KOLSE-958153 format. One record per residue (C-alpha): z, x, y. Coordinates in nm, 3 decimals. Each point is the difference from the previous one (the first is absolute). Example, Ala and Ser with C-alpha at 12.3 -4.5 7.8 and 13.67 -1.06 7.14 Angstrom:
% KOLSE-958153
0.780; 1.230; -0.450
-0.066; 0.137; 0.344
//
This chain:
% KOLSE-958153
0.000; 0.000; 0.000
0.082; 0.285; 0.239
-0.341; 0.157; -0.058
-0.169; -0.331; 0.089
0.198; -0.039; 0.321
-0.089; 0.358; 0.097
-0.365; -0.080; -0.061
0.022; -0.306; 0.228
0.180; 0.202; 0.265
-0.271; 0.266; -0.011
-0.273; -0.263; 0.028
0.178; -0.163; 0.293
0.039; 0.336; 0.176
-0.369; 0.074; -0.048
-0.097; -0.343; 0.134
0.225; 0.042; 0.303
-0.146; 0.345; 0.063
-0.355; -0.144; -0.013
0.091; -0.271; 0.249
0.171; 0.244; 0.238
-0.289; 0.248; -0.010
-0.265; -0.260; 0.085
-0.159; 0.030; -0.345
-0.124; -0.360; -0.008
-0.148; 0.019; 0.350
-0.191; 0.309; -0.111
-0.116; -0.186; -0.310
-0.128; -0.293; 0.210
-0.184; 0.235; 0.235
-0.146; 0.211; -0.283
-0.102; -0.313; -0.191
-0.187; -0.141; 0.299
-0.175; 0.334; 0.052
-0.085; 0.027; -0.371
-0.141; -0.354; -0.012
-0.200; 0.048; 0.320
-0.154; 0.328; -0.119
-0.089; -0.121; -0.348
-0.104; -0.354; 0.095
-0.243; 0.128; 0.262
-0.165; 0.210; -0.271
-0.059; -0.310; -0.215
0.320; -0.030; -0.203
0.128; -0.327; -0.144
0.303; -0.097; 0.212
0.208; -0.147; -0.286
-0.069; 0.301; -0.221
0.088; 0.233; 0.288
0.329; -0.184; 0.058
0.079; 0.028; -0.371
-0.086; 0.372; 0.001
0.229; 0.063; 0.294
0.279; -0.200; -0.163
-0.028; 0.218; -0.311
0.007; 0.313; 0.215
0.322; -0.113; 0.171
0.154; -0.091; -0.337
-0.081; 0.346; -0.137
0.147; 0.165; 0.309
0.306; -0.223; 0.001
0.084; -0.004; -0.368
-0.140; 0.337; -0.101
-0.197; -0.170; -0.275
-0.280; 0.254; 0.010
0.146; 0.217; -0.274
-0.297; 0.079; -0.221
-0.002; -0.092; -0.365
-0.244; 0.112; -0.268
-0.217; -0.313; 0.045
-0.027; 0.064; 0.374
-0.085; 0.364; -0.063
-0.279; -0.093; -0.244
-0.135; -0.257; 0.244
0.018; 0.252; 0.285
-0.208; 0.246; -0.203
-0.263; -0.272; -0.051
0.002; -0.084; 0.372
-0.037; 0.368; 0.092
-0.291; 0.032; -0.241
-0.171; -0.312; 0.140
0.045; 0.101; 0.362
-0.095; 0.363; -0.061
-0.323; -0.088; -0.177
-0.125; -0.257; 0.252
0.057; -0.042; 0.370
-0.062; -0.375; -0.038
0.141; -0.155; -0.315
-0.143; -0.337; -0.097
0.258; -0.230; -0.155
0.271; 0.257; -0.076
0.234; -0.266; -0.137
-0.247; -0.086; -0.275
-0.015; 0.368; -0.092
0.381; 0.031; -0.010
0.081; -0.305; -0.213
0.178; 0.082; -0.324
-0.180; -0.243; -0.230
0.244; 0.053; -0.285
0.259; -0.168; 0.222
-0.218; -0.226; 0.218
-0.190; -0.172; -0.283
0.326; -0.130; -0.153
0.104; -0.185; 0.318
-0.047; -0.365; 0.092
-0.192; -0.087; 0.319
0.305; -0.013; 0.227
0.128; 0.336; -0.121
-0.349; 0.149; 0.026
0.000; -0.091; 0.369
0.346; 0.147; 0.044
-0.113; 0.316; -0.181
-0.300; 0.033; 0.234
0.219; -0.048; 0.310
0.250; 0.259; -0.122
-0.277; 0.243; -0.095
-0.159; -0.048; 0.343
0.333; 0.077; 0.170
0.048; 0.306; -0.215
-0.360; 0.117; 0.060
0.040; -0.036; 0.377
0.329; 0.192; -0.013
-0.149; 0.279; -0.211
-0.319; 0.013; 0.207
0.212; 0.041; 0.313
0.195; 0.279; -0.172
-0.323; 0.172; -0.105
-0.149; -0.025; 0.350
0.322; 0.129; 0.155
0.006; 0.299; -0.235
-0.371; 0.057; 0.054
0.041; -0.003; 0.381
0.293; 0.243; -0.012
-0.198; 0.242; -0.218
-0.295; 0.006; 0.241
0.189; -0.026; 0.329
//
């Protein structure tokens, strides 16, 4: 029980620190900038909002710890993006059919949405690493 209360206290302290530092104001400003930049280049606004939400969640909850599945997928993304400057339908190329083919229609849609989020995250990581190498 003591460990749980310490966990809650730590979470509360972190939340208070975010509020005091203006974290959420920065998030609102950065989100508006992100949406404006990407929407003007032809992005889908609802997908962009979802992408930004996932980015904040990763930052906030540190949920970006890689696992072996993510590492395998990242290698595929790197290969795709390294071979072609413009990749046509990357999601189709990244689908794991041994998993996807077993799903019902609803779960197939969910799988595609999650794969799209993961692809966008990994593509951003690849582009960031690529820019830093050639900067």
